[in-house]
C-alpha positions in Angstrom: -31.4 -35.7 21.6 -35.1 -35.5 21.8 -36.7 -32.2 20.7 -40.0 -31.6 22.5 -42.3 -29.4 20.6 -43.4 -26.4 22.8 -47.1 -25.7 23.2 -48.7 -22.4 24.0 -52.1 -21.1 25.1 -53.6 -17.7 24.9 -55.7 -16.3 27.7 -57.9 -13.3 26.9 -59.7 -11.5 29.7 -63.2 -10.9 28.3 -63.9 -7.6 30.1 -60.6 -6.1 28.9 -61.4 -6.8 25.3 -62.8 -3.9 23.4 -63.6 -5.9 20.2 -61.1 -4.1 18.0 -60.1 -7.4 16.3 -56.4 -6.4 16.1 -55.3 -9.7 17.8 -57.5 -11.7 15.5 -56.0 -10.0 12.4 -52.5 -10.2 13.7 -52.5 -13.9 14.5 -50.5 -15.8 11.7 -52.1 -19.1 12.6 -55.7 -17.8 12.8 -56.4 -19.3 16.2 -58.3 -16.4 17.7 -62.0 -15.6 17.0 -64.9 -13.6 18.4 -67.5 -15.2 20.7 -71.2 -14.7 20.3 -71.3 -13.9 24.0 -70.9 -10.3 25.1 -68.7 -8.7 27.7 -69.6 -6.0 30.1 -69.2 -3.4 27.3 -71.9 -5.3 25.3 -69.3 -6.3 22.7 -68.3 -9.8 21.4 -64.8 -10.6 22.7 -61.8 -12.5 21.3 -61.1 -16.1 22.5 -58.5 -18.7 21.8 -59.8 -21.6 19.7 -57.9 -24.1 21.9 -55.0 -25.3 19.8 -52.4 -24.1 17.2 -50.8 -21.2 19.0 -47.1 -20.9 18.2 -46.3 -18.4 20.9 -45.3 -15.6 18.7 -47.0 -12.9 20.7 -48.5 -11.1 17.8 -51.8 -11.0 19.5 -50.2 -9.6 22.7 -48.2 -6.9 20.9 -51.1 -5.7 18.7 -53.6 -5.4 21.6 -54.1 -1.8 22.8 -55.4 -3.0 26.2 -52.6 -3.6 28.6 -53.2 -7.0 30.4 -56.0 -8.2 28.1 -53.9 -10.9 26.5 -51.4 -13.4 28.0 -49.6 -16.0 26.0 -48.4 -18.9 28.2 -45.9 -21.6 27.3 -47.4 -24.9 28.5 -44.4 -27.2 27.7 
């Protein structure tokens, strides 16, 4: 029986992010970071580094903005 390792990605809507950093602090794998770009509020916003997400949802559950963060299982 082959066990395929699941992979996940995190999508953060820049203009929903208020820069509170809760998702970045909550991530056990430290795969979220702030950009140098600014959103419509003039704030740096969180982004996914591109790999390493384990799909735990800590970022999603700690974000105070509904719909700002989506964790997707890719495989």
